[in-house]
A tleap script that builds the chain and sets N, CA, C and O, in Angstrom:
source leaprc.protein.ff14SB
mol = sequence {
  NMET ILE ASN ILE LEU ALA ASN THR LYS ILE
  TYR LYS ASN TYR GLN THR SER ILE PRO LYS
  GLU ILE ARG GLU LYS PHE ASN ILE THR LYS
  ASP THR VAL VAL GLU TRP GLY VAL ASN GLU
  ASN ASN GLU ILE VAL LEU LYS THR ARG LYS
  LYS VAL THR PHE ASP ASP VAL VAL GLY MET
  ILE LYS LYS ASP ASP GLU LEU SER ASP ASP
  TRP ASP ILE ASP LYS ALA VAL TYR PHE ASN
  CGLU
}
set mol.1.N position { 0.707 -1.078 0.077 }
set mol.1.CA position { -0.062 -0.057 -0.009 }
set mol.1.C position { 1.182 1.303 0.247 }
set mol.1.O position { 2.169 1.324 0.983 }
set mol.2.N position { 0.569 2.462 -0.800 }
set mol.2.CA position { 1.176 3.411 -0.738 }
set mol.2.C position { 0.557 4.410 0.264 }
set mol.2.O position { -0.652 4.275 0.455 }
set mol.3.N position { 1.163 5.342 0.899 }
set mol.3.CA position { 0.747 6.296 1.842 }
set mol.3.C position { 0.892 7.688 0.878 }
set mol.3.O position { 2.074 7.981 0.701 }
set mol.4.N position { 0.055 8.482 0.307 }
set mol.4.CA position { -0.489 9.717 -0.063 }
set mol.4.C position { 0.296 10.600 0.635 }
set mol.4.O position { -0.088 10.829 1.781 }
set mol.5.N position { 1.091 11.046 0.337 }
set mol.5.CA position { 1.353 12.181 0.998 }
set mol.5.C position { 1.007 13.848 0.933 }
set mol.5.O position { 0.896 14.678 1.835 }
set mol.6.N position { 0.904 13.942 -0.336 }
set mol.6.CA position { 0.867 15.171 -0.851 }
set mol.6.C position { 0.352 14.649 -2.344 }
set mol.6.O position { 0.500 13.519 -2.810 }
set mol.7.N position { -0.465 16.092 -3.121 }
set mol.7.CA position { -0.453 16.005 -4.356 }
set mol.7.C position { -0.520 17.119 -5.168 }
set mol.7.O position { -0.917 18.241 -4.852 }
set mol.8.N position { 0.077 16.569 -6.701 }
set mol.8.CA position { 0.075 18.043 -7.422 }
set mol.8.C position { -0.361 17.858 -8.768 }
set mol.8.O position { -0.700 16.755 -9.197 }
set mol.9.N position { -0.361 18.834 -9.402 }
set mol.9.CA position { -1.174 18.466 -11.072 }
set mol.9.C position { -0.092 19.181 -12.083 }
set mol.9.O position { 0.940 19.707 -11.667 }
set mol.10.N position { -0.386 19.139 -13.161 }
set mol.10.CA position { 0.543 18.813 -14.342 }
set mol.10.C position { -0.265 20.300 -14.846 }
set mol.10.O position { -1.408 20.658 -15.130 }
set mol.11.N position { 1.000 20.843 -14.760 }
set mol.11.CA position { 0.906 22.641 -15.661 }
set mol.11.C position { 0.927 22.596 -16.749 }
set mol.11.O position { 0.477 21.592 -17.302 }
set mol.12.N position { 1.440 23.626 -17.478 }
set mol.12.CA position { 1.402 24.139 -19.024 }
set mol.12.C position { 2.744 23.420 -19.027 }
set mol.12.O position { 3.508 23.295 -18.070 }
set mol.13.N position { 2.945 22.829 -20.650 }
set mol.13.CA position { 3.792 21.722 -21.001 }
set mol.13.C position { 4.394 20.908 -20.014 }
set mol.13.O position { 5.615 20.885 -19.860 }
set mol.14.N position { 3.440 20.098 -19.194 }
set mol.14.CA position { 3.312 19.253 -18.870 }
set mol.14.C position { 4.444 19.240 -17.428 }
set mol.14.O position { 5.122 18.294 -17.027 }
set mol.15.N position { 4.366 20.334 -16.988 }
set mol.15.CA position { 5.572 20.588 -15.580 }
set mol.15.C position { 4.923 20.021 -14.373 }
set mol.15.O position { 3.701 19.871 -14.409 }
set mol.16.N position { 5.475 19.743 -13.484 }
set mol.16.CA position { 4.705 19.536 -12.162 }
set mol.16.C position { 5.721 20.381 -11.132 }
set mol.16.O position { 6.653 21.146 -11.380 }
set mol.17.N position { 5.100 19.880 -9.775 }
set mol.17.CA position { 6.576 20.851 -8.803 }
set mol.17.C position { 6.418 19.558 -7.436 }
set mol.17.O position { 5.309 19.183 -7.057 }
set mol.18.N position { 7.425 19.141 -6.980 }
set mol.18.CA position { 7.669 18.403 -6.111 }
set mol.18.C position { 7.151 18.990 -5.006 }
set mol.18.O position { 7.233 20.204 -4.816 }
set mol.19.N position { 6.317 17.792 -3.822 }
set mol.19.CA position { 5.605 18.818 -2.567 }
set mol.19.C position { 6.683 19.242 -1.954 }
set mol.19.O position { 7.728 18.718 -2.338 }
set mol.20.N position { 6.755 19.969 -1.184 }
set mol.20.CA position { 7.609 20.618 0.066 }
set mol.20.C position { 7.503 19.413 1.017 }
set mol.20.O position { 8.602 18.905 1.238 }
set mol.21.N position { 6.579 18.891 1.567 }
set mol.21.CA position { 7.077 17.205 2.358 }
set mol.21.C position { 7.448 16.503 2.041 }
set mol.21.O position { 7.662 15.674 2.926 }
set mol.22.N position { 7.849 16.114 0.772 }
set mol.22.CA position { 8.395 15.091 -0.212 }
set mol.22.C position { 9.928 15.852 -0.193 }
set mol.22.O position { 10.876 15.187 0.226 }
set mol.23.N position { 10.106 16.948 -0.551 }
set mol.23.CA position { 11.632 17.728 -0.688 }
set mol.23.C position { 12.267 17.573 0.793 }
set mol.23.O position { 13.391 17.099 0.960 }
set mol.24.N position { 11.584 17.940 1.666 }
set mol.24.CA position { 12.227 17.416 3.131 }
set mol.24.C position { 12.298 16.153 3.476 }
set mol.24.O position { 13.267 15.517 3.889 }
set mol.25.N position { 11.232 15.831 3.286 }
set mol.25.CA position { 11.238 13.984 3.776 }
set mol.25.C position { 12.561 13.162 2.817 }
set mol.25.O position { 12.986 12.108 3.290 }
set mol.26.N position { 13.233 13.728 1.360 }
set mol.26.CA position { 13.971 13.210 1.153 }
set mol.26.C position { 15.307 14.116 0.655 }
set mol.26.O position { 16.252 13.760 -0.048 }
set mol.27.N position { 15.074 15.195 1.175 }
set mol.27.CA position { 16.435 15.741 1.441 }
set mol.27.C position { 16.469 16.365 -0.098 }
set mol.27.O position { 17.622 16.501 -0.507 }
set mol.28.N position { 15.593 16.708 -0.891 }
set mol.28.CA position { 15.849 17.258 -2.431 }
set mol.28.C position { 16.094 18.452 -2.670 }
set mol.28.O position { 15.539 19.467 -2.249 }
set mol.29.N position { 16.857 18.333 -3.291 }
set mol.29.CA position { 17.426 20.429 -3.431 }
set mol.29.C position { 17.618 20.617 -4.963 }
set mol.29.O position { 17.261 19.720 -5.727 }
set mol.30.N position { 18.210 21.839 -5.455 }
set mol.30.CA position { 18.185 21.964 -6.876 }
set mol.30.C position { 19.165 21.067 -8.013 }
set mol.30.O position { 19.163 20.879 -9.229 }
set mol.31.N position { 20.082 20.601 -6.699 }
set mol.31.CA position { 21.014 19.897 -7.313 }
set mol.31.C position { 20.589 18.023 -7.360 }
set mol.31.O position { 21.378 17.084 -7.475 }
set mol.32.N position { 18.936 17.986 -7.212 }
set mol.32.CA position { 18.868 16.683 -7.480 }
set mol.32.C position { 18.482 16.489 -9.052 }
set mol.32.O position { 18.262 17.280 -9.970 }
set mol.33.N position { 18.497 15.316 -8.956 }
set mol.33.CA position { 17.904 14.769 -10.369 }
set mol.33.C position { 17.110 13.697 -10.164 }
set mol.33.O position { 17.351 12.669 -9.531 }
set mol.34.N position { 15.902 14.107 -10.901 }
set mol.34.CA position { 14.676 12.641 -10.909 }
set mol.34.C position { 14.884 11.985 -12.021 }
set mol.34.O position { 14.943 12.582 -13.097 }
set mol.35.N position { 15.019 10.729 -11.923 }
set mol.35.CA position { 14.888 9.890 -12.929 }
set mol.35.C position { 13.398 9.160 -12.943 }
set mol.35.O position { 12.899 8.736 -11.901 }
set mol.36.N position { 12.899 9.080 -13.919 }
set mol.36.CA position { 11.618 8.438 -14.480 }
set mol.36.C position { 11.520 7.293 -14.956 }
set mol.36.O position { 12.058 7.249 -16.062 }
set mol.37.N position { 10.983 6.121 -14.571 }
set mol.37.CA position { 10.855 5.146 -15.281 }
set mol.37.C position { 9.565 4.159 -14.616 }
set mol.37.O position { 8.995 4.506 -13.582 }
set mol.38.N position { 9.251 3.077 -15.249 }
set mol.38.CA position { 7.914 2.033 -15.314 }
set mol.38.C position { 8.721 0.966 -14.926 }
set mol.38.O position { 9.790 0.569 -15.389 }
set mol.39.N position { 7.762 0.402 -13.628 }
set mol.39.CA position { 8.003 -1.067 -13.209 }
set mol.39.C position { 7.223 -2.114 -14.158 }
set mol.39.O position { 6.541 -1.744 -15.113 }
set mol.40.N position { 7.403 -3.468 -13.786 }
set mol.40.CA position { 6.652 -4.267 -14.239 }
set mol.40.C position { 5.319 -4.497 -14.297 }
set mol.40.O position { 4.632 -5.056 -15.152 }
set mol.41.N position { 5.000 -3.885 -13.061 }
set mol.41.CA position { 3.338 -3.533 -12.922 }
set mol.41.C position { 2.798 -2.709 -13.772 }
set mol.41.O position { 1.577 -2.551 -13.780 }
set mol.42.N position { 3.835 -1.876 -14.852 }
set mol.42.CA position { 3.289 -0.838 -15.513 }
set mol.42.C position { 2.760 0.570 -14.394 }
set mol.42.O position { 1.746 1.211 -14.670 }
set mol.43.N position { 3.426 0.822 -13.420 }
set mol.43.CA position { 2.928 1.473 -12.231 }
set mol.43.C position { 4.605 2.745 -12.759 }
set mol.43.O position { 5.643 2.315 -13.264 }
set mol.44.N position { 4.303 4.344 -12.397 }
set mol.44.CA position { 5.645 5.408 -12.645 }
set mol.44.C position { 6.311 4.916 -11.410 }
set mol.44.O position { 5.698 4.636 -10.380 }
set mol.45.N position { 7.728 4.816 -11.583 }
set mol.45.CA position { 8.593 4.942 -10.686 }
set mol.45.C position { 9.457 6.088 -10.452 }
set mol.45.O position { 10.286 6.239 -11.350 }
set mol.46.N position { 9.509 6.965 -9.483 }
set mol.46.CA position { 10.560 7.779 -9.438 }
set mol.46.C position { 11.535 7.527 -8.433 }
set mol.46.O position { 11.382 7.177 -7.262 }
set mol.47.N position { 13.018 7.870 -9.382 }
set mol.47.CA position { 14.256 7.932 -8.392 }
set mol.47.C position { 15.365 9.056 -8.114 }
set mol.47.O position { 15.719 9.644 -9.136 }
set mol.48.N position { 15.904 9.414 -7.071 }
set mol.48.CA position { 16.545 10.375 -7.153 }
set mol.48.C position { 18.087 10.069 -6.975 }
set mol.48.O position { 18.559 9.105 -6.372 }
set mol.49.N position { 18.759 11.047 -7.597 }
set mol.49.CA position { 19.882 11.404 -7.326 }
set mol.49.C position { 20.788 12.651 -7.020 }
set mol.49.O position { 20.225 13.738 -7.143 }
set mol.50.N position { 22.041 12.658 -6.659 }
set mol.50.CA position { 22.617 14.018 -6.681 }
set mol.50.C position { 23.195 14.289 -7.895 }
set mol.50.O position { 23.976 13.488 -8.408 }
set mol.51.N position { 22.853 15.481 -8.485 }
set mol.51.CA position { 23.637 15.499 -9.950 }
set mol.51.C position { 25.309 15.342 -9.670 }
set mol.51.O position { 25.708 15.570 -8.528 }
set mol.52.N position { 25.903 15.102 -10.313 }
set mol.52.CA position { 27.238 14.707 -10.721 }
set mol.52.C position { 27.719 16.288 -10.939 }
set mol.52.O position { 27.475 17.023 -11.895 }
set mol.53.N position { 28.445 16.548 -9.790 }
set mol.53.CA position { 29.515 17.735 -10.047 }
set mol.53.C position { 30.891 17.230 -10.457 }
set mol.53.O position { 31.325 16.129 -10.118 }
set mol.54.N position { 31.677 18.279 -11.358 }
set mol.54.CA position { 33.113 18.624 -11.706 }
set mol.54.C position { 34.112 17.830 -10.712 }
set mol.54.O position { 34.917 17.009 -11.150 }
set mol.55.N position { 34.029 18.051 -9.738 }
set mol.55.CA position { 34.880 17.659 -8.522 }
set mol.55.C position { 34.642 16.124 -8.690 }
set mol.55.O position { 35.630 15.390 -8.706 }
set mol.56.N position { 33.580 15.678 -8.796 }
set mol.56.CA position { 32.980 14.097 -8.483 }
set mol.56.C position { 33.589 13.509 -9.943 }
set mol.56.O position { 33.953 12.334 -9.894 }
set mol.57.N position { 33.681 13.932 -10.733 }
set mol.57.CA position { 34.520 13.537 -12.219 }
set mol.57.C position { 35.853 13.688 -11.935 }
set mol.57.O position { 36.459 12.632 -12.118 }
set mol.58.N position { 36.484 14.515 -11.591 }
set mol.58.CA position { 37.785 14.187 -11.657 }
set mol.58.C position { 38.241 13.429 -10.565 }
set mol.58.O position { 39.465 13.302 -10.531 }
set mol.59.N position { 37.405 12.717 -9.376 }
set mol.59.CA position { 37.631 12.063 -8.772 }
set mol.59.C position { 37.302 10.436 -8.854 }
set mol.59.O position { 37.257 9.545 -8.006 }
set mol.60.N position { 37.072 10.494 -10.443 }
set mol.60.CA position { 36.897 8.914 -10.729 }
set mol.60.C position { 38.279 9.087 -11.755 }
set mol.60.O position { 38.418 7.947 -12.200 }
set mol.61.N position { 38.978 9.638 -12.137 }
set mol.61.CA position { 39.900 9.538 -12.843 }
set mol.61.C position { 41.122 8.479 -12.557 }
set mol.61.O position { 41.779 8.747 -11.550 }
set mol.62.N position { 41.486 7.422 -13.228 }
set mol.62.CA position { 42.547 6.876 -13.006 }
set mol.62.C position { 43.488 7.293 -12.572 }
set mol.62.O position { 43.899 8.238 -13.245 }
set mol.63.N position { 44.402 6.941 -11.296 }
set mol.63.CA position { 45.799 7.348 -11.231 }
set mol.63.C position { 47.118 6.686 -11.684 }
set mol.63.O position { 48.183 7.199 -11.340 }
set mol.64.N position { 47.092 5.438 -12.528 }
set mol.64.CA position { 47.732 4.658 -12.610 }
set mol.64.C position { 48.163 4.443 -14.062 }
set mol.64.O position { 48.774 3.458 -14.476 }
set mol.65.N position { 47.696 5.674 -14.901 }
set mol.65.CA position { 48.435 5.722 -16.097 }
set mol.65.C position { 47.093 4.812 -17.156 }
set mol.65.O position { 47.036 4.915 -18.382 }
set mol.66.N position { 46.186 4.016 -16.353 }
set mol.66.CA position { 45.058 3.369 -17.137 }
set mol.66.C position { 44.096 4.020 -17.621 }
set mol.66.O position { 43.091 4.159 -16.924 }
set mol.67.N position { 44.133 4.421 -18.549 }
set mol.67.CA position { 42.846 4.841 -19.321 }
set mol.67.C position { 41.356 4.051 -19.554 }
set mol.67.O position { 41.142 2.877 -19.858 }
set mol.68.N position { 40.695 4.835 -19.367 }
set mol.68.CA position { 39.189 4.201 -19.285 }
set mol.68.C position { 38.560 4.564 -20.717 }
set mol.68.O position { 39.040 5.449 -21.426 }
set mol.69.N position { 37.582 3.894 -21.031 }
set mol.69.CA position { 36.892 3.876 -22.552 }
set mol.69.C position { 35.870 4.983 -22.039 }
set mol.69.O position { 35.435 5.219 -20.912 }
set mol.70.N position { 35.662 5.529 -23.186 }
set mol.70.CA position { 34.083 6.380 -22.735 }
set mol.70.C position { 32.934 5.583 -21.668 }
set mol.70.O position { 32.336 5.994 -20.674 }
set mol.71.N position { 32.940 4.372 -22.319 }
set mol.71.CA position { 31.969 3.672 -21.521 }
set mol.71.C position { 31.973 3.498 -19.893 }
set mol.71.O position { 31.029 3.545 -19.105 }
set mol.72.N position { 32.886 3.356 -19.748 }
set mol.72.CA position { 33.568 3.198 -18.086 }
set mol.72.C position { 33.478 4.484 -17.547 }
set mol.72.O position { 33.391 4.579 -16.322 }
set mol.73.N position { 33.485 5.533 -18.267 }
set mol.73.CA position { 33.445 7.001 -17.552 }
set mol.73.C position { 32.289 7.380 -17.544 }
set mol.73.O position { 32.140 8.034 -16.511 }
set mol.74.N position { 31.027 7.331 -18.326 }
set mol.74.CA position { 29.856 7.582 -18.494 }
set mol.74.C position { 29.215 6.289 -17.093 }
set mol.74.O position { 28.384 6.834 -16.368 }
set mol.75.N position { 29.372 5.482 -16.883 }
set mol.75.CA position { 29.171 4.233 -16.209 }
set mol.75.C position { 29.594 4.702 -14.491 }
set mol.75.O position { 28.896 4.461 -13.506 }
set mol.76.N position { 30.277 5.071 -14.499 }
set mol.76.CA position { 30.852 5.159 -12.977 }
set mol.76.C position { 30.375 6.980 -12.605 }
set mol.76.O position { 30.301 7.377 -11.442 }
set mol.77.N position { 30.130 7.787 -13.675 }
set mol.77.CA position { 29.124 9.488 -13.802 }
set mol.77.C position { 27.890 8.806 -13.273 }
set mol.77.O position { 27.481 8.851 -12.113 }
set mol.78.N position { 27.383 8.200 -14.245 }
set mol.78.CA position { 25.723 7.957 -13.638 }
set mol.78.C position { 25.747 6.810 -12.838 }
set mol.78.O position { 24.628 6.401 -13.148 }
set mol.79.N position { 26.241 5.829 -11.904 }
set mol.79.CA position { 26.102 4.847 -11.116 }
set mol.79.C position { 27.000 5.471 -10.037 }
set mol.79.O position { 26.936 4.878 -8.960 }
set mol.80.N position { 27.962 6.711 -10.086 }
set mol.80.CA position { 28.348 7.053 -9.166 }
set mol.80.C position { 29.340 6.107 -8.475 }
set mol.80.O position { 29.320 6.066 -7.245 }
set mol.81.N position { 30.191 5.357 -9.145 }
set mol.81.CA position { 30.980 4.561 -8.662 }
set mol.81.C position { 32.422 4.777 -8.692 }
set mol.81.O position { 33.182 3.946 -8.192 }
savepdb mol mol.pdb
quit
């Protein structure tokens, strides 16, 4: 069962807002990325993650002269590995 904390409506250009109760409960800020998906029951699923910063990317660069391919870099950025 899902506990509904708040409702929003869809505005012009299909925009909506994240209710204050949800933003506070899950620490959602302007640097949060919302990912939309559909699960096996055909239900909408939302996931959040923090936006990747330049400092995050710099920290992923390998220091032992081993070069990564584009996919390794993309995967590390997206999954925060």
